[in-house]
C-alpha positions, 0 to 999 in steps of 0.5 A: 886670714881675712875677717869676713861676714859668714853667709847663710850657706854653711857646711861641715865636714867629718872628723876624718875628712882630709883636704886633698893635696895639690897633687891629689887635686890635679890627679882627681880632676877631670878638667883643669881649666884656665878660664876668665870669669865673664858673668853669671846667670842669676838663680832663685838662690845662691846655689841656683846661680851659675858662674860663666867662664870663658875657657882660655887653656886646658891644663888637663883634659879636653878644651871645652867648646864655648862658655862654661856655666858652673852651678853654685858659683857667681860674681861678687855682689856689687854691695859686697866689695869686701868679698872681691878678694884675689888669691895671694899669688904666693900662697900655694897651700891654703885655699882662697880666703872665701873658702873659710867663711861658711860654705867650705869652698870658694863660690864668689869671683870678681868679674873679669878675673882669670882663675885655674878651675879644677872640675869634674862632670856634674851627675847629669853629665851635662855640665861641670862642678868643682872637684876637690871638695871642701877647703881645696884649691879648686879655684884660685886666681891666676893673673900672669902666665908665669904664676907659681900656682899655674906652673905647679899645676902643670907639673902636678898634672904631668906627675899625676899622669905618670906611672905611680912608681915614677911619681916620687922620683919626679917630685924629688927631682923638681924639688931639688932643682927648685931648692937649688935656686937659693936666690929665687924666693918663688922657687923656694916657695914652689920647692916647699909645696912639692915637699908637701906632696912628697910627704903624702896625704894631709892630716885628718880634719880633727887633727887640723883643728887640734893643731889650730886650737893648740897653736901648732 
């Protein structure tokens, strides 16, 4: 994990909080959008700033018309180039490093990046906001068409839309197909992530912290 300065904004979670699995993330989001970051509208404080996203493709939900504005997110400050970190394309489990510096979710983006956004309607029904909650992979950079995270997200969206009784079989079949590609390291990473979805919900936050302290 990168060592970054902690911003003034901070959050905390309850001991029984569970980070959503990637399958849960895809299933719960109203809109999963591949979008390009094109700017921001500055606010009086960081949570008033709005990130401007140009839709590229709707993986789940209806394709929005025009540019989206996401409240509480913005561009990486010009004087903080150390925050301009792109997602590791081969990390499929942990959230973006900026999720762990105090705010619990990623809220800063390099101008021009393309990311996969998991969104839900804002309470007023007028716009969109992050779906998934603290430490979820709600916004990860996806810079190529065959990126493993993009491929997995398409698959998880399909699985989440299937009848509940069919989901495990779909997951197991795709895991086995990818695992059989023994000389393809990306396929092995994807198979491992699907295996995590088959295992079920993530552990509660207090258990995550215990394992971290004990080095498990």
